[in-house]
N, CA, C and O of each residue as an XYZ file, in Angstrom:
644
protein
N     -31.129    -16.089     28.985
C     -30.178    -16.749     28.112
C     -28.933    -17.041     28.931
O     -28.469    -16.190     29.690
N     -28.392    -18.243     28.780
C     -27.181    -18.597     29.513
C     -26.015    -18.776     28.533
O     -26.175    -18.578     27.329
N     -24.867    -19.145     29.046
C     -23.661    -19.283     28.237
C     -23.832    -20.334     27.149
O     -23.394    -20.128     26.017
N     -24.459    -21.450     27.475
C     -24.668    -22.514     26.494
C     -25.570    -22.038     25.355
O     -25.300    -22.316     24.187
N     -26.645    -21.317     25.698
C     -27.541    -20.763     24.668
C     -26.798    -19.782     23.771
O     -26.979    -19.774     22.554
N     -25.962    -18.958     24.387
C     -25.176    -17.976     23.622
C     -24.256    -18.688     22.640
O     -24.195    -18.314     21.469
N     -23.545    -19.702     23.099
C     -22.632    -20.443     22.216
C     -23.381    -21.130     21.083
O     -22.881    -21.188     19.959
N     -24.566    -21.648     21.362
C     -25.379    -22.257     20.310
C     -25.834    -21.210     19.299
O     -25.880    -21.470     18.097
N     -26.164    -20.038     19.798
C     -26.576    -18.947     18.920
C     -25.428    -18.534     18.004
O     -25.636    -18.303     16.813
N     -24.230    -18.441     18.549
C     -23.052    -18.093     17.745
C     -22.836    -19.141     16.666
O     -22.635    -18.805     15.499
N     -22.876    -20.405     17.051
C     -22.659    -21.481     16.078
C     -23.733    -21.505     14.993
O     -23.431    -21.735     13.822
N     -24.967    -21.271     15.377
C     -26.073    -21.398     14.437
C     -26.238    -20.189     13.509
O     -26.672    -20.347     12.368
N     -25.898    -18.988     13.984
C     -26.283    -17.796     13.234
C     -25.132    -16.905     12.779
O     -25.371    -15.920     12.080
N     -23.921    -17.210     13.144
C     -22.793    -16.337     12.777
C     -22.655    -16.213     11.264
O     -22.443    -15.111     10.757
N     -22.769    -17.302     10.546
C     -22.626    -17.257      9.088
C     -23.757    -16.466      8.437
O     -23.521    -15.685      7.516
N     -24.975    -16.665      8.912
C     -26.113    -15.948      8.345
C     -26.016    -14.449      8.565
O     -26.308    -13.667      7.660
N     -25.608    -14.043      9.759
C     -25.455    -12.615     10.051
C     -24.325    -12.039      9.205
O     -24.438    -10.927      8.691
N     -23.239    -12.789      9.061
C     -22.110    -12.317      8.246
C     -22.553    -12.117      6.796
O     -22.230    -11.094      6.192
N     -23.288    -13.078      6.228
C     -23.779    -12.943      4.847
C     -24.690    -11.741      4.703
O     -24.601    -10.995      3.728
N     -25.570    -11.556      5.680
C     -26.508    -10.433      5.661
C     -25.751     -9.102      5.638
O     -26.057     -8.223      4.832
N     -24.784     -8.964      6.506
C     -24.014     -7.710      6.588
C     -23.151     -7.541      5.341
O     -23.061     -6.440      4.797
N     -22.521     -8.611      4.888
C     -21.640     -8.543      3.721
C     -22.396     -8.130      2.467
O     -21.848     -7.406      1.636
N     -23.635     -8.569      2.309
C     -24.437     -8.175      1.145
C     -24.661     -6.666      1.118
O     -24.814     -6.074      0.050
N     -24.678     -6.056      2.285
C     -24.908     -4.615      2.364
C     -23.658     -3.792      2.097
O     -23.728     -2.779      1.401
N     -22.522     -4.204      2.632
C     -21.363     -3.314      2.581
C     -20.240     -3.789      1.675
O     -19.352     -3.003      1.345
N     -20.251     -5.048      1.266
C     -19.277     -5.579      0.301
C     -17.831     -5.463      0.761
O     -16.934     -5.374     -0.077
N     -17.582     -5.461      2.051
C     -16.231     -5.406      2.596
C     -16.152     -6.453      3.709
O     -16.763     -6.295      4.766
N     -15.390     -7.526      3.457
C     -15.356     -8.644      4.401
C     -14.837     -8.240      5.774
O     -15.378     -8.672      6.792
N     -13.809     -7.425      5.812
C     -13.239     -7.032      7.105
C     -14.226     -6.213      7.923
O     -14.386     -6.444      9.121
N     -14.877     -5.273      7.290
C     -15.856     -4.448      7.990
C     -17.050     -5.301      8.409
O     -17.592     -5.121      9.499
N     -17.457     -6.226      7.549
C     -18.574     -7.116      7.886
C     -18.227     -7.954      9.116
O     -19.065     -8.141      9.998
N     -17.010     -8.450      9.173
C     -16.578     -9.224     10.349
C     -16.612     -8.355     11.608
O     -17.027     -8.814     12.673
N     -16.179     -7.116     11.483
C     -16.201     -6.201     12.627
C     -17.625     -5.954     13.115
O     -17.884     -5.946     14.319
N     -18.538     -5.754     12.179
C     -19.933     -5.498     12.554
C     -20.539     -6.726     13.220
O     -21.257     -6.599     14.212
N     -20.262     -7.901     12.693
C     -20.775     -9.133     13.294
C     -20.197     -9.306     14.695
O     -20.914     -9.664     15.630
N     -18.914     -9.053     14.834
C     -18.269     -9.175     16.145
C     -18.875     -8.167     17.129
O     -19.134     -8.514     18.282
N     -19.100     -6.943     16.695
C     -19.738     -5.938     17.547
C     -21.138     -6.383     17.962
O     -21.555     -6.167     19.100
N     -21.857     -7.003     17.032
C     -23.214     -7.464     17.329
C     -23.202     -8.554     18.397
O     -24.010     -8.534     19.326
N     -22.285     -9.499     18.258
C     -22.185    -10.548     19.271
C     -21.712     -9.990     20.610
O     -22.122    -10.470     21.666
N     -20.862     -8.990     20.567
C     -20.410     -8.366     21.808
C     -21.572     -7.671     22.521
O     -21.725     -7.792     23.736
N     -22.389     -6.941     21.753
C     -23.557     -6.281     22.336
C     -24.520     -7.312     22.918
O     -25.114     -7.099     23.975
N     -24.663     -8.424     22.215
C     -25.528     -9.490     22.709
C     -24.966    -10.074     24.002
O     -25.718    -10.373     24.929
N     -23.656    -10.236     24.063
C     -22.992    -10.777     25.248
C     -23.217     -9.876     26.459
O     -23.438    -10.361     27.569
N     -23.160     -8.570     26.240
C     -23.325     -7.625     27.342
C     -24.733     -7.647     27.920
O     -24.925     -7.315     29.089
N     -25.718     -8.033     27.117
C     -27.106     -8.071     27.582
C     -27.610     -9.504     27.682
O     -28.807     -9.759     27.542
N     -26.715    -10.418     27.919
C     -27.005    -11.848     27.912
C     -28.158    -12.224     28.850
O     -29.019    -13.021     28.479
N     -28.179    -11.670     30.032
C     -29.194    -12.036     31.029
C     -30.594    -11.572     30.630
O     -31.581    -12.187     31.035
N     -30.698    -10.518     29.857
C     -32.000     -9.968     29.508
C     -32.586    -10.495     28.211
O     -33.652    -10.039     27.796
N     -31.931    -11.429     27.566
C     -32.372    -11.935     26.265
C     -33.014    -13.307     26.440
O     -32.479    -14.181     27.122
N     -34.160    -13.471     25.815
C     -34.825    -14.767     25.793
C     -34.136    -15.642     24.745
O     -33.970    -15.215     23.603
N     -33.742    -16.836     25.110
C     -33.008    -17.723     24.202
C     -33.812    -18.041     22.943
O     -33.237    -18.239     21.873
N     -35.122    -18.090     23.063
C     -35.965    -18.397     21.904
C     -35.960    -17.265     20.884
O     -36.233    -17.496     19.706
N     -35.655    -16.049     21.318
C     -35.646    -14.895     20.423
C     -34.239    -14.391     20.143
O     -34.056    -13.249     19.721
N     -33.260    -15.229     20.374
C     -31.867    -14.799     20.216
C     -31.525    -14.475     18.764
O     -30.756    -13.548     18.510
N     -32.081    -15.217     17.808
C     -31.794    -14.955     16.397
C     -32.328    -13.588     15.987
O     -31.629    -12.816     15.331
N     -33.559    -13.291     16.371
C     -34.144    -11.993     16.046
C     -33.367    -10.870     16.716
O     -33.098     -9.842     16.095
N     -33.005    -11.063     17.977
C     -32.216    -10.046     18.689
C     -30.881     -9.820     17.979
O     -30.447     -8.681     17.812
N     -30.244    -10.896     17.569
C     -28.944    -10.798     16.914
C     -29.046    -10.062     15.578
O     -28.239     -9.174     15.304
N     -30.021    -10.415     14.750
C     -30.177     -9.743     13.465
C     -30.572     -8.282     13.657
O     -30.133     -7.420     12.895
N     -31.392     -7.992     14.663
C     -31.759     -6.608     14.955
C     -30.534     -5.807     15.352
O     -30.329     -4.693     14.871
N     -29.729     -6.369     16.222
C     -28.505     -5.694     16.658
C     -27.556     -5.494     15.493
O     -26.977     -4.417     15.348
N     -27.386     -6.513     14.656
C     -26.506     -6.396     13.494
C     -27.031     -5.334     12.530
O     -26.251     -4.561     11.973
N     -28.333     -5.294     12.334
C     -28.926     -4.295     11.443
C     -28.655     -2.883     11.962
O     -28.245     -2.007     11.201
N     -28.885     -2.667     13.250
C     -28.666     -1.335     13.813
C     -27.186     -0.957     13.806
O     -26.850      0.205     13.577
N     -26.311     -1.904     14.050
C     -24.874     -1.642     13.973
C     -24.478     -1.307     12.538
O     -23.653     -0.423     12.309
N     -25.060     -2.006     11.584
C     -24.818     -1.732     10.166
C     -25.300     -0.341      9.785
O     -24.610      0.382      9.066
N     -26.478      0.035     10.262
C     -27.010      1.368      9.978
C     -26.085      2.436     10.560
O     -25.792      3.434      9.902
N     -25.630      2.225     11.785
C     -24.704      3.179     12.402
C     -23.423      3.304     11.590
O     -22.928      4.408     11.365
N     -22.889      2.169     11.152
C     -21.668      2.191     10.349
C     -21.911      2.920      9.028
O     -21.094      3.739      8.607
N     -23.029      2.621      8.380
C     -23.344      3.237      7.090
C     -23.501      4.747      7.223
O     -23.016      5.503      6.381
N     -24.173      5.181      8.273
C     -24.332      6.624      8.496
C     -22.992      7.293      8.732
O     -22.724      8.375      8.209
N     -22.168      6.652      9.508
C     -20.848      7.213      9.789
C     -20.008      7.276      8.509
O     -19.313      8.261      8.260
N     -20.084      6.216      7.705
C     -19.317      6.178      6.456
C     -19.865      7.175      5.435
O     -19.109      7.704      4.620
N     -21.167      7.433      5.475
C     -21.747      8.354      4.496
C     -21.292      9.792      4.733
O     -21.313     10.606      3.810
N     -20.887     10.106      5.940
C     -20.371     11.445      6.221
C     -18.996     11.653      5.601
O     -18.571     12.781      5.350
N     -18.318     10.551      5.361
C     -16.970     10.627      4.808
C     -16.971     10.718      3.284
O     -16.083     11.336      2.697
N     -17.942     10.119      2.658
C     -18.001     10.102      1.194
C     -19.353     10.632      0.736
O     -20.357     10.429      1.418
N     -19.393     11.304     -0.403
C     -20.678     11.812     -0.878
C     -21.584     10.674     -1.329
O     -21.126      9.688     -1.908
N     -22.854     10.824     -1.060
C     -23.852      9.830     -1.435
C     -24.609     10.348     -2.652
O     -25.048     11.497     -2.673
N     -24.758      9.505     -3.657
C     -25.494      9.915     -4.844
C     -26.797      9.133     -4.912
O     -26.852      7.951     -4.573
N     -27.822      9.803     -5.349
C     -29.133      9.174     -5.479
C     -29.147      8.292     -6.722
O     -28.544      8.637     -7.738
N     -29.827      7.169     -6.643
C     -29.897      6.224     -7.755
C     -31.067      6.586     -8.654
O     -32.192      6.764     -8.188
N     -30.790      6.693     -9.946
C     -31.847      6.898    -10.929
C     -32.219      5.523    -11.472
O     -31.439      4.914    -12.204
N     -33.400      5.031    -11.120
C     -33.798      3.673    -11.477
C     -33.917      3.469    -12.989
O     -33.673      2.368    -13.482
N     -34.283      4.500    -13.718
C     -34.415      4.368    -15.167
C     -33.063      4.210    -15.847
O     -32.974      3.635    -16.932
N     -32.033      4.708    -15.225
C     -30.705      4.673    -15.809
C     -30.049      3.289    -15.716
O     -29.093      2.998    -16.434
N     -30.570      2.446    -14.830
C     -29.923      1.170    -14.558
C     -30.738     -0.020    -15.045
O     -30.771     -1.060    -14.387
N     -31.371      0.116    -16.149
C     -32.171     -0.958    -16.717
C     -31.247     -1.925    -17.435
O     -30.365     -1.511    -18.189
N     -31.448     -3.201    -17.203
C     -30.555     -4.219    -17.749
C     -31.287     -5.029    -18.812
O     -32.305     -5.652    -18.512
N     -30.778     -5.036    -20.080
C     -31.439     -5.790    -21.135
C     -30.552     -6.833    -21.793
O     -31.069     -7.769    -22.402
N     -29.265     -6.707    -21.695
C     -28.405     -7.632    -22.427
C     -28.404     -9.028    -21.803
O     -28.633     -9.188    -20.605
N     -28.148    -10.009    -22.619
C     -28.144    -11.395    -22.174
C     -26.856    -11.683    -21.416
O     -25.772    -11.278    -21.833
N     -26.993    -12.402    -20.276
C     -25.833    -12.687    -19.450
C     -26.068    -13.995    -18.733
O     -27.192    -14.270    -18.312
N     -25.055    -14.797    -18.585
C     -25.254    -16.131    -18.049
C     -25.016    -16.238    -16.545
O     -25.477    -17.209    -15.944
N     -24.326    -15.303    -15.906
C     -24.068    -15.392    -14.481
C     -25.144    -14.638    -13.713
O     -24.998    -13.460    -13.389
N     -26.219    -15.347    -13.433
C     -27.388    -14.748    -12.804
C     -27.075    -14.181    -11.426
O     -27.600    -13.131    -11.056
N     -26.238    -14.854    -10.673
C     -25.903    -14.381     -9.322
C     -25.218    -13.015     -9.378
O     -25.529    -12.128     -8.582
N     -24.310    -12.853    -10.295
C     -23.605    -11.573    -10.430
C     -24.569    -10.456    -10.831
O     -24.491     -9.346    -10.305
N     -25.467    -10.749    -11.753
C     -26.440     -9.760    -12.197
C     -27.388     -9.414    -11.054
O     -27.712     -8.243    -10.853
N     -27.831    -10.413    -10.310
C     -28.722    -10.172     -9.189
C     -28.035     -9.339     -8.104
O     -28.651     -8.436     -7.538
N     -26.783     -9.629     -7.813
C     -26.039     -8.837     -6.831
C     -25.893     -7.394     -7.295
O     -26.006     -6.468     -6.492
N     -25.645     -7.202     -8.574
C     -25.535     -5.847     -9.119
C     -26.880     -5.121     -8.998
O     -26.928     -3.931     -8.688
N     -27.964     -5.854     -9.247
C     -29.294     -5.251     -9.130
C     -29.594     -4.886     -7.678
O     -30.158     -3.824     -7.414
N     -29.226     -5.749     -6.738
C     -29.440     -5.452     -5.321
C     -28.673     -4.212     -4.878
O     -29.150     -3.454     -4.033
N     -27.505     -4.006     -5.435
C     -26.695     -2.835     -5.078
C     -27.352     -1.529     -5.513
O     -27.041     -0.468     -4.972
N     -28.260     -1.599     -6.489
C     -28.927     -0.401     -6.987
C     -30.090      0.034     -6.087
O     -30.556      1.170     -6.172
N     -30.549     -0.872     -5.233
C     -31.699     -0.565     -4.383
C     -31.321      0.401     -3.259
O     -30.178      0.405     -2.802
N     -32.274      1.215     -2.815
C     -32.050      2.013     -1.610
C     -31.815      1.072     -0.419
O     -32.283     -0.066     -0.425
N     -31.111      1.536      0.570
C     -30.672      0.698      1.681
C     -31.820     -0.036      2.384
O     -31.699     -1.228      2.667
N     -32.916      0.646      2.666
C     -34.016      0.022      3.397
C     -34.695     -1.052      2.558
O     -35.088     -2.089      3.092
N     -34.842     -0.824      1.246
C     -35.449     -1.832      0.379
C     -34.542     -3.055      0.284
O     -35.014     -4.191      0.323
N     -33.265     -2.820      0.163
C     -32.310     -3.924      0.098
C     -32.375     -4.755      1.380
O     -32.353     -5.985      1.334
N     -32.456     -4.080      2.509
C     -32.510     -4.772      3.796
C     -33.737     -5.649      3.917
O     -33.624     -6.821      4.276
N     -34.917     -5.101      3.624
C     -36.139     -5.886      3.802
C     -36.221     -7.041      2.811
O     -36.700     -8.120      3.160
N     -35.762     -6.831      1.586
C     -35.766     -7.926      0.608
C     -34.816     -9.036      1.040
O     -35.146    -10.217      0.932
N     -33.651     -8.663      1.523
C     -32.699     -9.684      1.954
C     -33.203    -10.443      3.176
O     -33.049    -11.662      3.251
N     -33.804     -9.739      4.133
C     -34.346    -10.422      5.300
C     -35.490    -11.354      4.913
O     -35.632    -12.433      5.489
N     -36.303    -10.950      3.947
C     -37.439    -11.775      3.536
C     -37.003    -12.933      2.639
O     -37.334    -14.087      2.913
N     -36.265    -12.632      1.574
C     -35.968    -13.636      0.556
C     -34.693    -14.437      0.814
O     -34.604    -15.596      0.409
N     -33.716    -13.845      1.472
C     -32.474    -14.555      1.744
C     -32.515    -15.264      3.099
O     -32.054    -16.399      3.226
N     -33.069    -14.589      4.111
C     -33.040    -15.134      5.463
C     -34.353    -15.783      5.887
O     -34.376    -16.526      6.869
N     -35.453    -15.520      5.169
C     -36.706    -16.203      5.427
C     -37.548    -15.650      6.566
O     -38.420    -16.353      7.076
N     -37.313    -14.423      6.976
C     -38.129    -13.824      8.032
C     -39.513    -13.480      7.498
O     -39.677    -13.212      6.308
N     -40.519    -13.488      8.393
C     -41.840    -13.034      7.974
C     -41.924    -11.525      8.165
O     -41.014    -10.907      8.718
N     -43.028    -10.938      7.701
C     -43.159     -9.477      7.707
C     -43.071     -8.901      9.116
O     -42.450     -7.859      9.326
N     -43.684     -9.569     10.067
C     -43.689     -9.073     11.444
C     -42.267     -9.048     12.022
O     -41.872     -8.076     12.666
N     -41.505    -10.116     11.788
C     -40.126    -10.170     12.287
C     -39.259     -9.104     11.621
O     -38.418     -8.487     12.275
N     -39.459     -8.891     10.337
C     -38.700     -7.853      9.629
C     -39.023     -6.492     10.224
O     -38.138     -5.653     10.388
N     -40.291     -6.276     10.546
C     -40.695     -5.031     11.189
C     -40.012     -4.830     12.527
O     -39.590     -3.721     12.855
N     -39.902     -5.910     13.308
C     -39.220     -5.822     14.596
C     -37.746     -5.487     14.419
O     -37.195     -4.688     15.176
N     -37.108     -6.091     13.429
C     -35.679     -5.883     13.206
C     -35.394     -4.469     12.727
O     -34.456     -3.823     13.193
N     -36.212     -3.990     11.791
C     -35.933     -2.693     11.168
C     -36.642     -1.524     11.837
O     -36.310     -0.368     11.575
N     -37.617     -1.813     12.700
C     -38.359     -0.745     13.352
C     -39.478     -0.183     12.487
O     -39.995      0.898     12.773
N     -39.857     -0.895     11.443
C     -40.951     -0.484     10.568
C     -42.210     -1.238     10.959
O     -42.140     -2.279     11.611
N     -43.373     -0.706     10.557
C     -44.579     -1.502     10.784
C     -44.753     -2.464      9.610
O     -44.082     -2.348      8.584
N     -45.656     -3.403      9.782
C     -45.809     -4.489      8.803
C     -46.187     -3.979      7.419
O     -45.692     -4.502      6.421
N     -47.051     -2.972      7.335
C     -47.452     -2.465      6.020
C     -46.293     -1.738      5.329
O     -46.168     -1.807      4.106
N     -45.449     -1.047      6.093
C     -44.268     -0.405      5.496
C     -43.327     -1.455      4.931
O     -42.767     -1.279      3.849
N     -43.153     -2.550      5.668
C     -42.289     -3.635      5.202
C     -42.813     -4.179      3.877
O     -42.037     -4.394      2.946
N     -44.116     -4.401      3.786
C     -44.714     -4.935      2.554
C     -44.525     -3.972      1.386
O     -44.249     -4.396      0.263
N     -44.674     -2.677      1.652
C     -44.509     -1.683      0.589
C     -43.071     -1.671      0.096
O     -42.834     -1.667     -1.112
N     -42.110     -1.666      1.007
C     -40.703     -1.650      0.609
C     -40.324     -2.916     -0.163
O     -39.566     -2.850     -1.132
N     -40.846     -4.061      0.263
C     -40.567     -5.308     -0.461
C     -41.179     -5.254     -1.857
O     -40.541     -5.658     -2.829
N     -42.408     -4.759     -1.964
C     -43.053     -4.644     -3.266
C     -42.245     -3.731     -4.186
O     -41.996     -4.078     -5.340
N     -41.840     -2.576     -3.686
C     -41.079     -1.634     -4.508
C     -39.735     -2.219     -4.928
O     -39.302     -2.038     -6.066
N     -39.082     -2.918     -4.010
C     -37.792     -3.521     -4.337
C     -37.961     -4.601     -5.398
O     -37.180     -4.665     -6.348
N     -38.958     -5.437     -5.245
C     -39.182     -6.510     -6.218
C     -39.575     -5.951     -7.579
O     -39.181     -6.491     -8.613
N     -40.351     -4.871     -7.579
C     -40.714     -4.232     -8.846
C     -39.470     -3.688     -9.537
O     -39.298     -3.865    -10.743
N     -38.607     -3.028     -8.777
C     -37.365     -2.523     -9.358
C     -36.513     -3.666     -9.897
O     -35.992     -3.586    -11.009
N     -36.373     -4.734     -9.105
C     -35.557     -5.877     -9.542
C     -36.133     -6.506    -10.806
O     -35.388     -6.894    -11.706
N     -37.455     -6.605    -10.871
C     -38.103     -7.159    -12.068
C     -37.806     -6.297    -13.287
O     -37.494     -6.823    -14.355
N     -37.898     -4.985    -13.139
C     -37.606     -4.082    -14.255
C     -36.121     -4.086    -14.608
O     -35.757     -4.016    -15.782
N     -35.288     -4.165    -13.614
C     -33.842     -4.159    -13.838
C     -33.394     -5.428    -14.558
O     -32.607     -5.379    -15.504
N     -33.909     -6.558    -14.094
C     -33.488     -7.828    -14.674
C     -34.164     -8.117    -16.003
O     -33.628     -8.865    -16.820
N     -35.324     -7.538    -16.229
C     -36.030     -7.806    -17.485
C     -36.598     -9.202    -17.459
O     -37.074     -9.680    -16.429
N     -36.545     -9.830    -18.570
C     -37.068    -11.205    -18.660
C     -36.028    -12.172    -18.151
O     -34.846    -12.052    -18.475
N     -36.463    -13.130    -17.355
C     -35.559    -14.146    -16.820
C     -34.977    -14.981    -17.951
O     -33.833    -15.428    -17.872
N     -35.759    -15.189    -18.996
C     -35.284    -15.991    -20.120
C     -34.075    -15.348    -20.802
O     -33.225    -16.046    -21.354
N     -34.003    -14.023    -20.762
C     -32.877    -13.319    -21.376
C     -31.593    -13.512    -20.585
O     -30.495    -13.386    -21.127
N     -31.736    -13.821    -19.292
C     -30.562    -13.995    -18.450
C     -30.004    -15.410    -18.510
O     -28.821    -15.630    -18.250
N     -30.855    -16.359    -18.851
C     -30.434    -17.767    -18.811
C     -29.818    -18.195    -20.110
O     -29.410    -19.348    -20.250
């Protein structure tokens, strides 16, 4: 990868990586820091990166930086386990995006990550496995469980519209 490839990668993927990180942590400043750290790590290993795989490398780096940040932050604040039965949504609401974001926040971190990489960013199962360090069948299981939870949480789509 050369300087021109790096600049093209920044232009093409900075917004997508920022959205991906922001969906996880809901703090714009921290998301910007994580994205900047990811690009810095990519810059330091510029010679060893294949330009064709720069997007996957970037998302993998951002994911691992996000995991490191989340682990560090979890030591500072207590983490509570989510009871899926407690967060069932039945009332009618017209802002589907807000309801969907609230439902995504209820998912465990790994399920949220794989669903976002698959449904928001369009990665296939193999690429998601490379980014998260899971095998393909684990990725499929986590996506299935996340979608099942989201389906139960959201209820009928007709009730939301």
